[in-house]
C-alpha positions in Angstrom: 19.3 -14.0 20.5 16.9 -16.5 18.8 16.7 -16.5 15.1 13.1 -15.5 15.2 14.0 -12.4 17.2 16.7 -11.7 14.8 14.4 -11.8 11.7 12.0 -9.5 13.5 14.6 -7.0 14.2 16.0 -7.2 10.6 12.4 -6.5 9.3 11.9 -3.4 11.1 13.9 -1.2 8.9 13.1 -3.1 5.9 9.4 -2.7 6.8 9.6 0.9 7.2 11.2 1.6 4.1 8.8 -0.9 2.2 5.9 1.3 3.6 7.1 4.4 2.3 7.7 2.7 -1.1 4.2 1.0 -1.1 2.7 4.4 -0.4 4.1 6.0 -3.7 3.5 3.0 -5.8 -0.2 2.8 -4.5 -0.6 6.8 -5.0 0.5 6.2 -8.7 -1.7 3.4 -9.4 -4.7 5.0 -7.8 -4.1 8.2 -10.1 -3.9 5.8 -13.2 -6.9 3.9 -11.9 -9.1 7.2 -11.3 -8.1 8.4 -14.8 -9.7 5.4 -16.1 -12.6 5.1 -14.2 -13.4 8.7 -13.4 -12.4 10.0 -16.9 -10.5 12.8 -15.1 -7.2 13.9 -13.8 -8.1 14.3 -10.0 -10.3 12.1 -7.6 -12.9 13.9 -6.0 -12.5 15.1 -2.3 -14.9 14.3 0.4 -15.8 18.0 1.2 -16.2 19.1 -2.6 -19.7 20.1 -2.6 -19.8 19.8 -6.5 -19.3 16.0 -6.5 -22.0 13.5 -5.9 -21.9 10.9 -3.1 -21.3 8.2 -5.5 -18.4 9.7 -7.1 -16.8 10.3 -3.6 -17.5 6.8 -2.2 -16.2 5.2 -5.3 -13.1 7.1 -5.4 -12.5 6.2 -1.5 -13.1 2.7 -2.1 -11.1 2.3 -4.9 -8.1 4.0 -3.1 -8.6 1.9 -0.2 -8.4 -1.3 -2.4 -5.4 -0.3 -4.2 -3.4 0.9 -0.9 -4.5 -2.3 0.9 -3.5 -4.6 -2.0 0.1 -3.0 -2.7 0.7 -2.9 1.1 0.0 -6.5 1.3 2.0 -7.4 -1.8 4.9 -5.5 -0.8 4.9 -6.6 3.0 4.8 -10.0 1.8 7.8 -9.7 -0.6 9.7 -8.1 2.3 8.8 -10.9 4.6 9.9 -13.3 2.0 13.1 -11.6 1.5 13.9 -11.5 5.2 13.4 -15.4 5.4 15.7 -15.8 2.7 18.4 -13.7 4.5 17.7 -15.2 8.2 16.0 -18.3 7.5 13.0 -17.4 9.6 9.7 -15.7 8.9 9.8 -12.2 10.5 6.1 -12.5 11.8 
């Protein structure tokens, strides 16, 4: 088995665990960000008739940006850790 293949195999369970962790972190960050931006506890649902298009789209955009940023940071950290353990980048 090559080192590259070993690092990819080693990264699979790490990547799954990090995905779950990143989702929890991103959810908590979004909740806090929405409290600051929206000045309320819960972000609007897309189907909430009482909310404006602007509120719904702002919430969705903010949530997407936070989730993407956290996922990238967590994935990069995991890949760096695997390289440290195996000597090969898992990509």
